[in-house]
N, C-alpha and C positions, 0 to 999 in steps of 0.2 A: 354346383352340379357334381354329382358323383363321377368318379373316373370310369372310363371304359378301356378295354384292351386296345381298341382302335385309337382312342385319344392318346394313350400312353405310347403306342408305337409311333404315332405321328409327331410326338413332341420332340422338338429339336433343341440342342444346347445353345446357350447364348454366352455373352462375355462374362456373365455373373451367375452365381448359383440361383436356380429357379426352384420354387416350391409350389407344387400342385396339390390341392386339397381334395381328399375323398370324403371328408366329413368326420366328425367325432374324433378329431386329432390325428387321423391317419393321413400321412403326406407322402408324396413322391418328390424327392430332391433330384434335380438334374444338374450335374456338374458341368463346368465349361468344357471338360474333356469328353462329355457324352455319357458318363455313367448315370444310371437311374437307380436311386437308392430309396428303399422303403424306410420311413421313419414314423414313429408314433409319439405325439406330444401329449404330455399329461402333467399333472401337479401332484406332488406328494410332500406332506409335511410343510406345506406352504411354499415349496420350491418348484420351479418349472424344470421339467426333465424331458429328454429326447431319447427314445429307445429305438435301436436298429432292428429291422426285420429281414435284412438281406438285400440282394440286388435283383432287379427286374432284368430279364425274364426268368432267371433261375428261380425266383420266388414270384409266383403269379399273383394277379390281383386278388383272386379268391383266397389264396394262401395267406396273403398279407392281411386281408380282412379277418380271416379266422384267427391269425396270431393276435391281432388287435382285440378281438372279442375275448380271447382267453386272458389277455393282459388286463382288460377292463374288469373281468370277473375276479381276478386276483386282487386288483386294486380295491374293489368293493369290499373285500374282507379285511382291508387295512394293511395289506402286505405290498411293499414296493416291488413291482415286477422285475425291475433291473437288478435289484439286490438279490432277489430269489434266483434269477438266472445265474448270477455270479456264484451263489452258494451251490446250485446244482452242478455247475461246471467244475467247481472245486472238488466236489465229492467224486465226480467221474475221474478227474485228473489224479486224485490220490489213490485211485484203485489200479492205475496202470502207468507205466513209464512212457509217457508220450514224448515225441521228438522235442516239443517245445520245453517240457520240463527238464529234460536232459541237456538241451541246448543252453538253457539259462544256467544250469549247474556248471556246464563247461565254461561259459562266459565268465562266471564269477571266479573260476579257477584260473582262467587264461588271462583275464584283463589286467590284473595288478602289475604285470611286467610290461604292459604297453602304455603308450601315451593316452591321456584321457580322451583326446580328440579321436584317435584311431579306434579305441575301444567303443566309444559312443557311436561311431560310424558303423562298426560291425553289427552292434545290436540293433541299430535302426534298420540296416539292410535285412537282417533276419526277420524283423517284425513286419517289414513292408513286402518282402518278396518270398521268403521261405516258409514262415509260419502259416500263412494263409493256405498253402498247399500241403505241407507235411506236418504242421504243428500238432494236430490232434491225433495223428496216427501213432500207434504203439511203435516205438523206435525199432524193436526187434522184428517187426513185420514189414517194414518198408522195403520195397524191391527197387531194383535199378531203374525200371521204366518210370517209376514215380519221380525219381530224382531227375531223369531226363526231361520229363514233362515240366518240372519246375524250372530247370535251366533254360529250356527252349522258350518258356513263357517270358522270361526276362529278356532273352535275346531278341524276341519278336518286336519289342519296342525300341530296338536299336542299341540297347545298353550291353554290348558284348563284353566289355571289361567287367561290368558288375556281374554278368552271368558267370564268367570264369571265376571271379573271386567267390561267388556264392557256392559254386561247386567245391572249391578248395576248402571253404569254411565248413561245409557239410562233411567233407572227409575227415576233418579234425574232430568234429562232434561225434561222428560214428566211432572213431578210434578211442575217444574218451569213454564212450558208452561201453565198448568192448573191455577196456581196461578196468572198468568199475562194475562189470557184471550185468549191465543193462541190455547188452546185445551180443550176438555171436558172430556177426560178419559186418563188413563195411561195403554197402552197395555202391558207394561213390568211387571205389577203386576199380570197378569194372569198366569205367569209361574215362576218356580224356576229352578235354574241350574240342580238340580237332575231330573227334568222332561224331559230334552232334552239332557243332557250330560252324557256319560258313566262314572261311578264311577271308579276312579283309586285306585287300592289297595295300601295302604300306609304301609311302614315298619317303625315302630317307634323305634328310637334309644334313649338311655338314654343320656341326655345332661343337662348341667347346665343352669341356668338362666344367661342372659347376665351380670347382676350385680355381679355374682360370677366369671366372667372371670379374673379380675385382680389378684385375689388370686391364681387361677390356673396357670396363667402365671408366677407368682413369684415362685411357687413350681417347675415349669419346669426349671426355671433359675438355681435353686440349686439342681436339680435332681442328686442323688448320684450314679446312675447306669451308663450304658455305655454312652460315649460321643456321639456316633453315634445315639443311641436311643433318647437322649436329642435333638440333632439337627433335627431328624426326626419329633419329636413332634412340634418343633418350626416352621419347614417348613410347616407342615400340618396346623398349625394355620394361617400362612401367606397366604397360597394358597388355603386353604379349598377344596383340591381335595379329591377324595375317597381314602380309605386306600389302595385298590388294585392298584390304579394309582400311589400312592406315593411309596410303597415298591418295585414296579416293575420298577421304574424309572432307565434309563440308561444314562450315561454321554453323549452319542452321541445325545440325545434328546435336549440338552441344548445349547443355544447360549448366554453365559453370557454377551458378549459385546453388544448384542442387547437386553438383559434383556428379553429373551423369552424361554419358555419351550414348545416344540412342541411334544405333545403326539400323537403317531400314532393311527390310527383307531382300530387296532387289540387289543389295550390295553384299549379301552374305552367301557363303558357300551352300548352306543348308536352305536358303531362300526363306528364312524365318527371321523376324526381328531379333536384335541382340542388344542387351544393355551392358555397357562397360561402366563399372563403378570407378570413379576417379579419386585417387588419393589427394591429399593436401599438396604434395609435390607436383602431381600431374596438373592440378588446377593452376598452380603458380606458373608452371612451364607454359601452359596454354595461354595464360594472360600475357606472358612475355612474347610468345609467338604471334599473338594477335596484333602486337605493335608492328610486326613485320608484314603479315599477310592478311590481317583482319579486314582490309578494304577489298578483298577478293572473295569469291565464293569458296574456293578450295583452301585448305590449310597449307597444302604443299603443292603449289602450282609449278608447272614446268618452266624452265628458264626461257625457252623460246616462245612457247604459246601458253600464256597464263590461264587460258580457258581449259587447258588439259592438265591432269595431275603429273607430277614428276614421274620419271621412268621407273619401271620395276627394278632396273639395275642400279639406280642411284645409291641405295643403301649398300647393295652388294659391292659396288665399286669403292665406296667410302671405306668399307671394312677391308678391302684388298689394299687400299693405300695405307691403312694403319698396320699392315703386316699380317692380316688374317686370311689371306687368299687360300681357298680350299679347306679352311678350318672352321669358318663361321659364315652363316647366312642370316638374313633378317628373320627367316622362319626359325632359326636356331634359338631365338629368345623364348619361344613357346616351349621348346623341350626343356630348356634350363629351368624355366619357371615351374613347369610341372614337376620336375625332379625335386627341386628344393622344397616346394610347398608340400609334396607328399612326404618327404623326409622329415619335415617339421610337424607332421601330424594333422595338416588341414584336410577336411573331409574330401574324399575322392569325388563325390557328386558335385561339390561346390567348385572344385578345380575344373571338372569336365564342363560344367555349365559356363564358367568364365572363358574357357577355351572354345566354347561353341561347338563341342564335339557331340552333344546329344542329338540323336536322330529323332525328329518329331514329325508327326503327321499333321495335316492341315488343320484338323479340329482342335488339337491340343497346343498348337504352336503359340498362339497368342496368349495362352494361359501359362505355359511352361517357361517362356523365355525370361520372365521376370521372377522366377523362383529364387528363394534364399537371398533376397537383395541385402538385408542387413548383415548376415554373416559373410556374404561375399564382399561387402564394403569393408568390413573389418579385415578380411583376408588381403584385399588389395592395398589397404593402408599398411598392413604389416609388410607386404612385399616391397613397397616403396621405401619403407624404413630400412628393410634389409639391404636394398640397393645402396641407400645412403650410407649405411654402416660399411658396406664393402669398399666404397670410395674412401671413407674416412679412416678405415682400419681401426676403428674404436667403437664402443657401444654408442648407439644413437643418443641415449640419454646424456652421455658425457658431451657429445657434440652440441646438443641443444643448450646445455648449461654454458658452454663456451661462447656460443653465439649470443645468448642472453646477456 
């Protein structure tokens, strides 16, 4: 049956991508996040292809059908509609210095002096958040309100740090454009993040400087208190979850064979499910811990009542006994991990997801919590290797050779 505006408006997202057909190749794709995207499927030169016509309701049903009719007419003449669209866009771009053209020139000039990971992160953020708003605009015509709209759009999904970084990057691009004669002013300098973004109240936790981490880890290795408490501190260092998420952990949440810890939404600050990717070292630690507490529901049961988790203060008191009173808290492992991972070029978005900092609405929560699992797993393994190197004071590769 052909689509109608009513059926499109009433269509709800599901856990997977849905495809609703209007006939003759025109489709409406509904993402788990709720976006409704027009797509036209066709074959050219023996290959199946998919052409985008925009987002509903910005592009109406009638407009999508007209676009499909025009593409079919072009296809009938032996021309690939998608290749023709690219050629048309290139002709337009060559006639004017658009923001995207100058931004890519800036990136090529700027990126060689940065780490490959950081440079890749910046260009991906531009492509995802900035180019859709400013990309096709002549760079010398962009006004401050347009920049504000772009920044606020990012902030509205809860990504305040990304919004601030995007504003900073745009300022650099406009300066480059001025220096090379493509623009006469920098509209990003007219505003500061505090002028347009709501301040987020921060809770400061005592934590060590990253250079003090090796000494702390060695103190934990020889901690004279409870073995369960020592393993709790080590697991917190490896996973940098919140203290409440750690002490409330239940064995049913873990799949050690898959190296995953699936924290249910009711135990998360953001009330959305969270996946913690477990390194080789973390899995080994958990198997050891299982010999101590595996017969109970909780990984870290209380000493008096095993049906309740250990106290919030258990790790804090252990750190105090090791001489770190007022200098380090369990939450401090999160700050240290974030600092070190950023300094070594791991993508900001992967770090934020692993810290469960992303603010997500109910519709997108189930979809977003499992984003970037493979690169996050690589990051978590690198982090555990880094901690191992801190304790050993030598490259991990050498340590492994010695063990072998």
